[in-house]
N, C-alpha and C positions, 0 to 999 in steps of 0.2 A: 881239867878239874871241873870247870863250870859246865862243860858238856856232860860230864858224868852226873852232875846234880840235876841239870835241866832235862836230860833225856827221859828219866822216869816221870817227871812232872808233865812234860809235853805228851808223853804216851798216855798218861792218865787222862789228861784234858781231851786228847783226841778220841780216846775210847768213850768218854762221857758224852761228847758231842755226837759221836756216831750213834750211840744208844738213844739219845734224845731224838735224833733225826729218824731213826728206825721206829721209835714209839709214835712220833707224829705221823709217819707214813701209815702205820697200822691203824691208828685212829681214823685217819682220812679214808683209808680203804673200807673200814667198817661203816663209816657214814655213807659212803657211796653205795655199799651193799644194801643198807637200809632204804635208801632212796630208790634203788632198783626194785626192791621188794614192794614198796608202796606203789610204785608205778605199775608193776605187774598186777597187783591186786586191783587197782583202779581200772586197768585195761580189761581185766576179766569181768569186773562188775559192769563196765560199760557194754561189753559184748553180751552179757547175760540180760541186761535191761532192754536190749533191742527188741525182744519179742514179749516184753512184759508190759502190763498196764499199770504196774505199781506206781511209777512216777506220776503218771497222769492222774491216777486215783488220789494220790496224796496232794498233788497240786490242786485238784478240784476241792478236796476237803479243806485245804487251807484258804481257798478262795471264797468259800461260802460265807464265813464271818465278815470278810472284806466287803462283799457285795451287800450283805444284809445291813451293814453299818450305814449304807446310803438310804435306807428306808426307815424313817423315824419310828414306825410301829414295830419294827424288828429289833431295834437297838437294845431294848431291855433284855431280849432273849440272848443277844450276843454277850452282853455284860454278864448276865447270869451264867451263861455257859463258861466264860473265862473264870468266873468266881468258883464254879464247880471244879474246874480243872486245877485251880490253886489248892483246893482241898483234897485232891487225889493223893494217894501215898507217893512218897518221893521215888520209890523204886519204879512206879508206873511212869512218872514223868521222865525219869532217866531212860527207861526203855523207849519212850516216844522219841527222845532225843537221839538215841542210837539208831532207831528206825529211820529217822529223817537224815541222819549223817550217812547211813548206808545207802539211802536212796539218792540223795542229791550230791553226795560226795563229801568225804571227810575233810578234805582240804578247804572246801567252801565254808564248812561249819567252823573250822579252826580260824579261818580268816575273819569270819563274822564275829567270833568271840573277841578277837583283838580289837 
């Protein structure tokens, strides 16, 4: 009698646990696929940047205000330049961020934001 009552309950519980485990496996596999896709994209970008001057150009552009900041007569120009950038439209600043993220790596930008 007890076995007849417990049998369906055990069957339901087993089925539930199996579905939960299957769901977790599916979520895990999807996360792994996303990681692989990100990795593939970064590898492609790294390969493409081997023959490009883009990274060097952007590094040079970002270094100019840094160097100018050490020359007192140039400091007002650096400050005015950053003030001008602050007044640029938001879409322009977002695109600059996207360009930088694409050039120097999305993961580095995400880590910087944290």
